[in-house]
SERO-214533 format. One line per 2 residues: number of its first residue (from 0); their letters; for each residue x, z, y of N, C-alpha, C. Coordinates in steps of 0.05 Angstrom, whole numbers. Atoms other than C-alpha are relative to their C-alpha. Example, Ala and Ser with C-alpha at 12.3 -4.5 7.8 and 13.67 -1.06 7.14 Angstrom:
<nodes>
0> AS> 18 0 -24 246 156 -90 18 0 24 | -16 -1 -24 273 143 -21 -15 14 22
</nodes>
This chain:
<nodes>
0> MH> 20 -19 16 -523 -443 -2289 18 17 -11 | -17 -16 20 -472 -421 -2335 14 22 19
2> RS> -16 -20 -13 -437 -383 -2274 -17 24 6 | 11 -26 -3 -490 -334 -2255 -5 21 -18
4> PI> -2 -24 17 -494 -296 -2316 26 19 3 | -31 -12 -4 -419 -286 -2312 4 21 24
6> LL> -2 -14 -24 -423 -264 -2241 -13 24 0 | 21 -24 -1 -484 -219 -2253 17 21 -16
8> VL> -17 -21 13 -441 -183 -2311 21 12 15 | -23 -15 -12 -379 -174 -2270 -12 16 24
10> AL> 7 -22 -23 -419 -144 -2208 -15 22 -12 | 14 -27 10 -461 -98 -2254 26 16 -13
12> TF> -21 -15 11 -395 -79 -2287 21 16 24 | -13 -12 -24 -361 -66 -2217 -16 23 9
14> LA> 19 -24 -12 -422 -23 -2196 3 21 -14 | 1 -20 19 -419 16 -2258 26 20 5
16> VS> -22 -13 -4 -344 33 -2251 4 13 29 | 0 -13 -23 -350 49 -2179 -21 27 0
18> AG> 15 -18 -1 -410 95 -2191 13 24 -16 | -14 -18 16 -372 129 -2246 25 11 14
20> LI> -28 -14 -17 -305 141 -2198 -12 15 17 | 11 -22 -18 -352 169 -2147 -16 26 -8
22> QI> 14 -23 15 -384 216 -2197 22 20 -2 | -20 -15 9 -314 239 -2220 14 14 28
24> AS> -10 -8 -24 -290 247 -2144 -18 25 9 | 18 -23 -11 -350 289 -2129 -2 24 -16
26> GQ> 1 -19 18 -348 331 -2185 27 15 -1 | -29 -22 -1 -276 361 -2171 -7 20 25
28> EP> 4 -23 -19 -269 425 -2139 28 0 18 | -19 1 -18 -226 433 -2080 20 22 -8
30> LP> -20 -19 11 -154 468 -2092 -7 27 14 | 2 -26 -16 -155 541 -2079 22 2 19
32> PT> -24 -6 -22 -115 562 -2016 22 12 -12 | -23 -16 6 -43 585 -2028 6 21 18
34> RP> -9 -24 -18 -19 650 -2010 30 -5 13 | -31 6 -7 41 656 -1970 16 16 -14
36> QA> -19 -14 16 107 686 -2000 -5 30 8 | 0 -22 -3 94 759 -2012 21 18 -11
38> PV> -24 -16 13 156 809 -2021 -15 21 -16 | 5 -23 15 151 858 -2074 27 16 -1
40> SE> -24 -18 -8 201 912 -2055 3 31 -16 | -3 -27 8 227 980 -2083 19 14 16
42> SQ> -22 -18 -9 271 1033 -2049 6 23 -10 | -12 -23 18 313 1087 -2076 25 8 16
44> DG> -25 -12 -17 364 1136 -2035 13 -23 17 | -12 17 -21 370 1086 -1978 3 -31 -12
46> NR> -1 26 7 376 1023 -2020 -25 -14 -9 | 27 13 5 324 966 -2030 6 -25 -12
48> RE> 0 26 12 311 909 -2075 -29 -11 2 | 23 12 0 259 857 -2073 3 -28 -12
50> IL> 7 23 9 226 798 -2101 -16 -20 15 | 19 15 -15 197 738 -2067 -14 -18 -16
52> TA> 12 15 16 142 702 -2101 -8 -24 13 | 6 26 -13 117 629 -2092 -32 4 7
54> GD> 29 -10 -8 47 628 -2061 -21 -1 -20 | 18 1 21 9 614 -2125 1 21 -23
56> VA> -3 -21 23 33 674 -2166 -2 29 13 | 4 -26 -8 10 743 -2157 24 15 2
58> PD> -27 -9 1 65 781 -2132 6 27 -13 | -4 -23 18 51 843 -2182 6 -12 -27
60> QP> -8 10 22 69 795 -2237 24 -23 3 | -21 16 -3 136 764 -2218 14 -13 -28
62> LI> -16 15 24 171 708 -2265 24 6 0 | -26 -8 0 238 735 -2242 0 29 3
64> SF> -5 -30 2 263 807 -2251 12 16 25 | -16 -17 -15 290 859 -2204 30 -2 -10
66> ID> -30 -2 6 368 851 -2200 5 29 -8 | -6 -27 6 394 911 -2238 27 -2 6
68> SP> -27 0 -6 464 928 -2210 8 31 9 | -6 -31 -1 479 1005 -2222 29 3 6
70> TV> -25 -11 -4 539 1044 -2201 20 -19 16 | -18 14 -12 571 1006 -2146 21 19 12
72> AC> -18 -20 -8 635 1039 -2131 25 -14 18 | -27 3 -19 697 1034 -2078 17 18 -7
74> YI> -21 -21 5 760 1063 -2101 28 -13 14 | -25 1 -13 830 1067 -2074 22 4 -25
76> PD> -19 0 22 885 1053 -2129 24 14 11 | -25 -12 -8 944 1070 -2085 -5 13 25
78> PS> 7 -14 -29 932 1126 -2031 21 -8 18 | -24 4 -17 995 1104 -1996 -10 -28 18
80> QD> 4 29 -13 960 1034 -1977 -29 0 8 | 27 2 -10 898 1020 -1938 -16 -26 -13
82> VC> 13 18 15 868 978 -1994 -20 8 -23 | 19 -1 19 807 985 -2032 -13 -13 -17
84> YI> 9 20 15 768 954 -2085 -32 11 -6 | 24 -4 7 693 946 -2094 -6 -13 -26
86> NW> 5 13 20 659 933 -2158 -27 11 -14 | 26 -12 13 588 942 -2200 9 2 -25
88> YY> 3 -8 32 587 970 -2271 -9 -27 -14 | 10 29 10 546 905 -2284 -20 -11 20
90> MS> 19 11 -19 497 859 -2249 -18 -14 -19 | 16 16 21 439 832 -2291 -27 -8 16
92> VS> 26 8 -5 376 791 -2276 -14 -17 -23 | 14 15 22 324 752 -2321 -24 -13 14
94> AS> 24 18 -11 270 702 -2309 -16 -15 -21 | 20 9 23 236 687 -2376 -27 -6 9
96> PN> -5 24 11 207 632 -2384 19 -21 14 | -18 18 -21 246 602 -2326 31 7 -5
98> YI> -36 -6 7 326 595 -2323 10 9 29 | -16 -6 -27 368 631 -2274 18 -19 9
100> IT> -18 24 -10 405 581 -2231 23 13 11 | -27 -8 -13 448 623 -2185 -5 29 6
102> MT> -1 -25 -6 469 696 -2173 22 3 20 | -24 -3 -19 513 716 -2109 3 24 6
104> AT> -3 -26 -9 540 777 -2089 15 -3 33 | -4 2 -27 552 787 -2010 14 26 12
106> LN> -11 -29 -17 592 843 -1970 -2 -10 31 | 4 3 -25 572 849 -1896 23 -13 17
108> NY> -20 8 -17 641 836 -1869 15 -24 -8 | -17 20 16 666 783 -1919 -20 -25 -9
110> GV> 21 24 9 604 735 -1932 0 7 -31 | 5 -3 29 594 714 -2005 29 3 -13
112> IA> -24 -4 13 645 747 -2047 -1 -8 -32 | 3 9 27 620 721 -2117 -23 -20 -2
114> HY> 25 22 4 577 660 -2139 0 -4 -28 | 3 3 32 553 657 -2212 -22 -23 -1
116> SG> 18 22 5 521 594 -2236 -12 2 -33 | 15 1 30 468 590 -2300 0 -27 -9
118> FF> 4 22 11 456 537 -2345 -15 4 -22 | 19 0 23 395 537 -2390 -1 29 -9
120> QT> 0 -25 8 394 612 -2393 -23 15 15 | 15 -17 -11 341 660 -2382 8 24 13
122> SM> -12 -27 -17 384 721 -2363 24 -8 4 | -27 -1 -13 446 732 -2326 11 29 -4
124> YV> -6 -25 -1 491 790 -2342 30 -2 5 | -24 6 -7 557 797 -2304 13 34 -4
126> PY> -12 -24 4 599 854 -2332 22 8 23 | -20 -5 -16 650 893 -2287 31 -13 0
128> QM> -26 9 2 708 863 -2321 9 -32 8 | -3 21 -11 697 798 -2297 8 -6 29
130> HG> -14 1 -29 719 818 -2227 25 8 0 | -25 -14 1 783 848 -2248 1 25 9
132> NG> 3 -22 -15 799 900 -2201 -20 3 18 | 25 5 -24 740 885 -2156 8 -18 22
134> FQ> -4 16 -29 737 858 -2086 12 18 17 | -16 -13 -16 789 878 -2045 -7 2 31
136> VS> 8 -7 -27 768 909 -1977 21 25 16 | -19 -18 -17 799 954 -1923 -15 27 -7
138> CG> 13 -23 5 789 1027 -1942 -11 17 28 | 8 -8 -27 786 1049 -1865 5 33 -1
140> AL> -4 -30 -10 801 1118 -1833 -24 18 -13 | 24 -17 5 761 1180 -1844 -16 -3 18
142> GA> 24 6 -14 694 1173 -1814 0 -24 15 | 4 28 -12 701 1099 -1797 -26 -12 -12
144> GG> 24 10 10 637 1084 -1835 -23 15 4 | 25 -13 -11 596 1139 -1804 0 31 -15
146> NP> -1 -20 12 612 1190 -1857 25 19 6 | -32 -6 -4 670 1242 -1837 13 6 -22
148> LL> -14 0 19 687 1250 -1901 13 -23 -16 | 0 24 13 692 1179 -1925 15 -27 20
150> GN> -10 27 -15 723 1108 -1900 -23 -16 8 | 19 19 -5 687 1047 -1886 -23 -2 -14
152> AY> 26 4 15 617 1032 -1907 -4 -31 -2 | 7 26 7 599 964 -1934 -27 -7 -11
154> AW> 25 9 7 531 935 -1937 5 -23 -19 | -6 20 24 522 890 -1998 -29 -7 -8
156> II> 24 16 5 468 839 -2023 9 -14 -23 | 3 18 29 459 812 -2096 -26 -14 6
158> RA> 23 20 -2 415 749 -2092 -3 -17 -28 | 0 18 25 389 710 -2154 -26 -20 6
160> RD> 16 20 -1 346 648 -2156 -6 -14 -31 | 1 11 22 310 620 -2216 -6 -34 0
162> SV> 1 26 -1 295 544 -2236 -28 -11 16 | 22 9 -16 225 543 -2201 2 8 29
164> GF> -4 -7 -29 253 574 -2136 -9 29 6 | 5 -26 -11 234 646 -2141 26 16 3
166> KS> -22 -13 -9 281 695 -2113 1 31 -2 | -3 -29 1 303 763 -2122 25 11 15
168> AN> -22 -13 -15 348 812 -2083 4 27 -4 | -8 -28 -1 383 876 -2084 16 12 21
170> YG> -14 -9 -19 412 912 -2026 9 25 -2 | -11 -31 1 455 976 -2016 22 0 20
172> TV> -29 -7 -16 515 1005 -1980 14 17 -18 | -21 -16 11 578 1031 -2011 18 10 18
174> YC> -21 -10 -16 629 1078 -1980 25 2 -15 | -28 -3 5 701 1078 -1988 11 24 2
176> PG> -14 -32 -6 747 1138 -1991 17 -8 23 | -11 7 -28 780 1143 -1925 29 2 -4
178> FQ> -28 8 2 855 1119 -1919 10 24 16 | -17 -21 -14 902 1176 -1898 25 -1 1
180> P> -28 7 1 969 1151 -1878 23 27 -2
</nodes>
C-alpha cells in the first residue's frame, strides 16, 4: 500500500519531465542553411587579391583583411651575372579579433619561398629587411618573360590564414631585368 503512492509520484514526475523535453525540442528552430565559401576579390593592373569567407559570414564583411604587399621588385645587383633578387617593400595582413596563424609567399617556379607563423597576434607585418637581399632567381635573357625589354616573369602568391580558418590571398607578376652577357 505504501508502494503505490511512490510509484504514482515517480510516474507523474517522469511524465512531466518528458512533456517538458518534448516542448523544448519542438520549440527549437532549424539551423539556417550555410552558404558555400564565397570569394571576395579585387583586381588592379593585372594583379588580383581575394578573401575566402566561411559559410556563415557575409562575404562583404570579412574578418581577415586583404594582404597588403606593395612595390614588389626584381633587381640585378651585378649585371655580369644572371642572378636577380625579388623582394616586397613589405607584406601585411590583419584579422582582428582573430589571430593570424600563417602567411606564405610562393613563386611559380620555386614553390614556397617564405613561411611566417604568428602567435597570438591580430596582425602580421613583414618588412623587406627580413628577406636580406630578397629571393634569388634567374634574371633570364631579354624577352624571356614575354616583354622584349625585360627578362623572366615570375608569378607570385602571398597567402594568409587566421585562427578560425579564414584565408586571404594576393596574386601578381614581377618582371626581372634582362641579363645581357
